[in-house]
C-alpha angles and dihedrals in degrees: 000000000000125000095262092055091046091053093048090048090053091048091052089048093053101040110017089221127142106250126202099165140328110208125180120240147108122254136163119239127232129211126227091276092054096249115148112251123204094237118113131187124219111188104213140183133011091294095054101240116189102233112187132213109199119195101210096184133256090064094296128121147179129218119209122201104349091191099166144338095054091177091065091046094049092046091055092047091050092048088055090048092234128158104219107224101174140019109204126193117204088204141344106259113131096244090061100043106037095102096045097101097049094045095046093046092050097046107027088231123162113251118222132186135147113273092237090067100040094100090061093062094074092046098053096106093045094050093045090059089058087066095043092257135112134222141147129266115249125238115246117273123267091211135015127232121232135184111274093016114146119211115198118199124163105325094328130097120203116199116207117222115190103222107172125177104090086053129355092249100041113144137186123211118220120200102187095181090053093044094233143110127202107216105181109202095333100089129016134178103287092346146062136224123280114264106187096080118098110296094014125131127182093201091051093046094050090049091050092052095046098044103033107027108025088053090066119094113286092238092059110124113233117213107190129197092256136017133010129342124254137171133255091243092052092052094046089055102038114016105118094206103049124025 
């Protein structure tokens, strides 16, 4: 088995998603009306994590899930002349938190994650080795996420939706004014996150998707933790795991 197949096998093991390809790159997002949004994706690490750089206005920004390759992430933020105010983790799995320390140290940003996933931050390196990979443990969070929490940065408000199931502390981030939701490893295009890892629950995940995500407007763009974007309406119609 070559390296590419090994990486895809690990990704399937961790997320349970259907993977076509995970290709590195940076690209702006567009909302349903075709307006350019200041949200860019940097696909990082061997497992192809969708790290996000969000330009929140007034020169301030947020980074979501800096799982690896912090140098690339910081370079993009610097090129956009953004002061990074927060680093937010959608959940605590090693592939999403491995770049936390480098990004926080370089920017002075506040680190946020749900309390139910905090314990995973100091085990990132240990868990990565179980899959034949390496990463760095994350520092502890400065603040904890909670359901219904609203994070204001620049002229942008990010609403926190607690969406457990893949992990106990899994969270999605809803930017209503941008018409998008960041779902981490909860909801993918035509798939859902794996639930048979420690702390996972299929019943809980399905409930999270139905009650927290499928209640958003159909045109809401979904940016998952891996793979291509989709919309809430598309998943409600076609996702084979949760209708």
